[in-house]
N, C-alpha and C positions, 0 to 999 in steps of 0.2 A: 504494500500500500504506500502510495506517495504522500509526502507531507507538503508538496508544492500546491498551493491554492491560487496561484496567479499573482502578478506583480502589484495589484492594487488592493489586495485584501488588508494589508497592514495599514494602508491609508484610511480605510473605512473603520478599522479597529480604533485608530486614533480619533477619528471624528465621533465615534460612539463614546469614547472616554471623555472627550471635551464637550460633547453635546452641541457642537458647532451647527449653526443653521446653514443649510445648503439652499442657495437661491434657486438653482435650476439643475435638473438632471436630464440629459439627453440619452436616448437609447438607440441601439442599432435596430434597423428594420422597424422603425416606429410607424404608427398609423397617423401621427401628427403631421401637419403641413411642414414643409422645410423651414427650419429656423425656429420652430415652436418647441419648447421643452415638454417632456413627458411628465415630469414632476416639478412642482415649484413649492418653495417654502417648507422643506422637509428636514427631518433629523433622522439619524441612524438609530434604529431601535434594537437591531440585532445583526450580528455578522456570523454567518455560518461558513462552512468549508468552501462553498462555491456560490453563495448567495448573500444578499444584503436585504434587510427588512427596513423600509422607510416608513415613517409616520408623519402625518401633517403636524407641523408645529402648532401647539396650542389646542389640539383636538383631543388630548388625553388618550391618545392611542386608538381612537375610534376608527380611523382610516389607515389601513396598513397595505403597503405595496411590497410584494416579494419580487426581487429582481436578481437574475443570475448575473454574477460578476462579469462574465464574458459578453453580456449584452449592453453593458454601460459604455457609452461612447465618450461622454464629456460630463464633467461635474463643475459647476460654477459656485464658488462660495460667496 
């Protein structure tokens, strides 16, 4: 079993620890029009081996988005 989870996993672990607000998240193969973020105003709620769980800031975890790490194209803080 490999312990390699991708180059950006550690970045999201740090965002989870700091509870940094993420302004925009863009995903690969998105259904959004070009230049439109898939997620806005989110925080990292959980980091798994190959996925990240985002929650809307201020929503007390009511809205959760599970995203595979390899589907994340761009994150704007």
